[in-house]
C-alpha positions in Angstrom: -67.1 55.9 8.4 -69.1 52.8 9.4 -68.1 50.1 11.9 -67.2 47.6 9.2 -65.0 50.0 7.2 -61.3 49.6 8.0 -59.6 52.7 9.1 -56.7 54.1 7.3 -55.0 55.3 10.5 -51.7 54.0 11.9 -51.8 50.3 12.6 -50.6 48.9 15.9 -47.4 47.0 15.8 -47.8 43.3 16.2 -46.2 41.5 19.1 -42.5 40.7 18.5 -41.8 37.4 16.8 -40.6 34.6 19.1 -37.3 34.5 17.3 -36.6 38.2 17.8 -37.5 37.9 21.4 -35.1 34.9 21.8 -32.3 37.0 20.2 -33.0 39.9 22.6 -33.0 37.6 25.6 -29.7 36.0 24.4 -28.1 39.4 23.8 -29.2 40.6 27.3 -27.8 37.4 28.9 -24.5 37.8 27.1 -24.2 41.4 28.2 -24.9 40.5 31.8 -22.3 37.7 31.5 -19.7 40.1 30.1 -20.4 42.6 32.9 -20.1 39.9 35.5 -16.8 38.7 34.2 -15.4 42.2 34.0 -16.4 42.7 37.6 -14.7 39.5 38.7 -11.5 40.4 36.7 -11.5 43.9 38.4 -11.9 42.3 41.8 -9.1 39.9 41.2 -6.8 42.7 40.0 -7.5 44.6 43.3 -6.7 41.5 45.4 -3.5 40.7 43.6 -1.9 44.2 44.1 1.5 44.1 45.7 1.4 45.0 49.4 2.6 48.4 50.2 5.3 49.0 52.7 4.8 50.9 55.9 4.2 54.6 55.5 6.9 56.9 56.6 6.2 60.5 57.7 9.1 62.9 57.5 8.9 66.1 59.5 11.3 68.9 58.5 11.5 72.5 59.8 12.4 75.0 57.1 14.5 78.1 58.2 12.8 81.4 57.5 13.7 83.2 54.3 14.9 86.7 54.8 12.5 89.3 53.5 13.5 91.3 50.4 13.8 95.0 50.8 10.8 97.0 49.5 12.7 98.9 46.8 11.2 96.8 43.9 7.5 97.0 43.2 5.8 94.7 40.7 2.3 95.3 39.3 0.3 92.5 37.7 -2.7 93.3 35.6 -5.1 90.4 34.7 -7.9 90.9 32.2 -10.7 88.4 32.0 -12.2 87.3 28.6 
């Protein structure tokens, strides 16, 4: 192969056409705008939630349950797959 003979190997891709680049830039800008607007909508939704009332804690003491007599025995067998 000489220096003047064209190679039959893979050719390099040419630079993207200006129109394709403009479409990519426009699509990226539109995606960013949609993401921004979704963020604003989510933030407004969080701000417009109804206010919650005061929290109330209830303390209750349960009486002890009487123990069962030991006359009944139950065996549980578990097999793992």
